BAFI-3210 file (N, C-alpha, C; in Angstrom, 3 decimals, decimal comma, padded with zeros to 6 digits):
// residues 73
n [1|2|3|4|5|6|7|8|9|10|11|12|13|14|15|16|17|18|19|20|21|22|23|24|25|26|27|28|29|30|31|32|33|34|35|36|37|38|39|40|41|42|43|44|45|46|47|48|49|50|51|52|53|54|55|56|57|58|59|60|61|62|63|64|65|66|67|68|69|70|71|72|73]
n.u [-024,740|-023,132|-020,625|-020,345|-020,314|-017,919|-016,064|-016,535|-015,703|-012,986|-012,149|-012,762|-011,081|-008,518|-008,556|-008,815|-006,380|-004,653|-005,475|-004,822|-002,065|-001,445|-001,813|-000,301|002,303|002,847|004,785|007,358|010,904|011,187|010,472|012,548|014,577|013,643|011,425|008,250|005,563|002,972|001,603|-001,181|-002,838|-004,676|-006,550|-006,592|-008,029|-007,003|-005,953|-007,846|-010,068|-009,065|-008,742|-011,418|-012,503|-011,145|-012,280|-014,921|-014,506|-013,526|-015,774|-017,541|-016,191|-016,449|-019,234|-019,664|-018,288|-019,873|-022,306|-021,373|-020,733|-023,277|-024,499|-023,132|-020,728]
n.v [009,664|007,865|008,627|011,137|010,398|008,974|010,998|012,691|010,984|010,753|013,401|013,692|011,729|012,729|015,081|013,924|012,535|014,741|016,071|014,185|014,118|016,686|016,691|016,891|014,941|013,730|012,127|011,172|011,032|011,228|009,236|007,447|008,613|008,690|010,259|010,699|008,817|008,645|010,970|012,975|014,892|017,640|018,512|021,602|024,514|024,975|022,445|020,781|021,281|020,327|017,622|016,808|017,375|015,523|013,152|013,501|013,617|011,024|009,495|010,424|009,519|006,746|006,493|007,398|005,384|003,156|003,904|004,012|001,352|000,254|001,250|-000,099|000,591]
n.w [-021,256|-019,829|-020,645|-019,444|-016,778|-016,684|-017,255|-015,080|-013,040|-013,584|-013,151|-010,419|-009,384|-009,981|-008,459|-005,928|-005,655|-005,675|-003,319|-001,374|-001,648|-000,831|001,877|005,078|006,346|009,527|010,871|009,537|009,624|012,299|014,134|014,111|015,558|018,145|018,603|020,044|018,820|019,444|019,992|020,480|018,127|017,000|014,116|012,449|010,950|007,658|007,288|008,481|006,855|004,430|005,059|005,569|003,053|001,522|002,439|001,566|-001,223|-001,638|-000,979|-002,936|-005,206|-004,893|-005,060|-007,689|-009,039|-008,463|-009,705|-012,316|-012,743|-012,538|-014,821|-016,705|-017,971]
ca.u [-024,727|-021,979|-019,440|-020,269|-019,901|-016,486|-015,320|-016,656|-014,883|-011,586|-011,911|-012,772|-009,893|-007,353|-008,672|-008,558|-004,929|-004,038|-005,772|-004,042|-000,663|-001,294|-001,893|001,002|002,628|003,414|005,861|008,634|012,033|011,243|010,342|013,846|015,422|013,030|010,286|007,060|004,641|001,610|001,147|-002,475|-002,784|-005,944|-006,443|-007,218|-007,970|-006,926|-005,687|-009,116|-010,873|-008,474|-009,055|-012,843|-012,709|-010,637|-013,293|-016,048|-014,103|-013,443|-017,148|-018,063|-015,547|-017,072|-020,596|-019,548|-017,877|-021,039|-023,210|-020,752|-020,901|-024,702|-024,830|-022,453|-019,673]
ca.v [009,691|007,111|009,431|012,167|009,756|008,661|012,262|013,121|010,107|011,126|014,674|013,436|010,953|013,626|015,946|013,100|012,319|016,010|016,354|013,264|014,540|017,954|016,506|016,861|013,735|014,163|011,299|011,332|010,307|011,506|008,005|006,769|009,255|008,664|011,153|009,903|008,717|008,540|012,283|013,315|016,193|017,960|019,237|022,925|025,397|024,428|021,011|020,139|021,385|019,419|016,268|016,553|017,374|014,245|012,144|013,743|013,202|009,563|008,989|010,756|008,621|005,423|006,594|007,456|004,069|002,264|004,294|003,633|-000,090|-000,025|001,557|-001,054|001,214]
ca.w [-019,800|-019,339|-020,909|-018,418|-015,529|-016,781|-017,142|-013,683|-012,216|-013,825|-012,473|-008,978|-009,018|-010,010|-007,282|-004,748|-005,579|-005,298|-001,921|-000,544|-001,693|-000,117|003,325|005,736|007,116|010,796|011,392|008,867|010,199|013,732|014,903|014,165|016,561|019,449|018,764|020,345|017,687|019,949|020,427|019,898|017,488|016,349|012,851|012,540|009,799|006,306|007,388|008,784|005,639|003,449|005,514|005,310|001,606|001,035|002,748|000,661|-002,565|-001,678|-001,013|-004,260|-006,157|-004,741|-005,595|-009,151|-009,520|-008,391|-010,781|-013,578|-012,847|-012,765|-016,210|-017,562|-018,779]
c.u [-023,486|-020,684|-019,248|-019,837|-018,402|-015,638|-015,358|-015,770|-013,398|-011,245|-011,847|-011,522|-008,634|-007,383|-008,367|-007,065|-004,225|-004,267|-004,986|-002,578|-000,419|-001,323|-000,503|001,160|003,345|004,666|007,209|009,710|012,137|011,174|011,647|014,684|014,734|011,891|009,042|006,052|003,190|001,068|-000,162|-002,413|-004,118|-005,666|-007,181|-007,097|-007,996|-006,717|-006,976|-010,033|-010,368|-008,789|-010,508|-013,151|-012,220|-011,644|-014,481|-015,710|-014,006|-014,834|-017,780|-017,475|-016,181|-018,482|-020,578|-019,150|-019,039|-022,033|-022,680|-020,869|-022,344|-025,109|-024,106|-021,399|-018,342]
c.v [008,990|007,891|010,520|011,585|009,437|009,918|012,771|012,273|010,418|012,412|014,480|012,663|011,820|014,558|015,170|012,842|013,603|016,321|015,443|013,687|015,849|017,805|016,314|015,554|014,171|013,411|011,550|010,465|010,505|010,258|007,258|007,311|009,420|009,636|010,317|009,967|008,752|009,872|012,602|014,736|016,453|018,718|020,556|023,636|024,670|022,924|020,230|020,148|020,426|017,966|015,908|016,518|016,071|013,135|012,275|013,295|011,684|008,947|009,245|009,841|007,228|005,427|006,627|006,105|003,096|002,596|003,890|002,126|-000,459|000,224|000,640|-000,461|000,655]
c.w [-019,244|-019,555|-019,864|-017,077|-015,535|-016,637|-015,708|-012,778|-012,399|-013,085|-010,958|-008,562|-009,019|-008,790|-006,005|-004,570|-005,131|-003,816|-000,992|-000,513|-000,942|001,399|003,915|006,494|008,375|011,207|010,764|009,488|011,702|014,586|015,050|015,321|017,906|019,657|019,034|019,207|018,142|020,462|019,708|019,366|016,809|015,064|012,994|011,203|008,479|006,328|007,648|007,561|004,570|003,790|005,222|003,822|000,980|001,281|001,807|-000,754|-002,686|-001,753|-002,377|-005,330|-006,103|-005,325|-007,118|-009,735|-009,495|-009,493|-012,149|-013,813|-013,175|-014,203|-017,201|-018,466|-018,443]
res [m|a|g|y|l|n|i|a|q|i|i|v|s|v|a|l|v|a|f|v|l|l|q|v|r|g|g|g|l|g|g|i|f|g|q|p|d|s|v|y|r|t|r|r|g|v|e|k|t|l|f|r|s|t|i|v|l|a|a|l|f|i|i|l|a|i|f|s|l|r|l|g|t]
***
């Protein structure tokens, strides 16, 4: 059982890193040249799905880590 949890945690962590890297950064170097940084922007479509999936994966990673700790692995 502990081995399966460790494998699941590795898979979730790799997916979480990939999802974080796929997210678009809005700021960049625009703030240096006077671009307003306080513009409100809504997420739509794929960006919104990617954002929510990242939250779900992070929660799943935390849950797997707690279960792994409870089992003493």
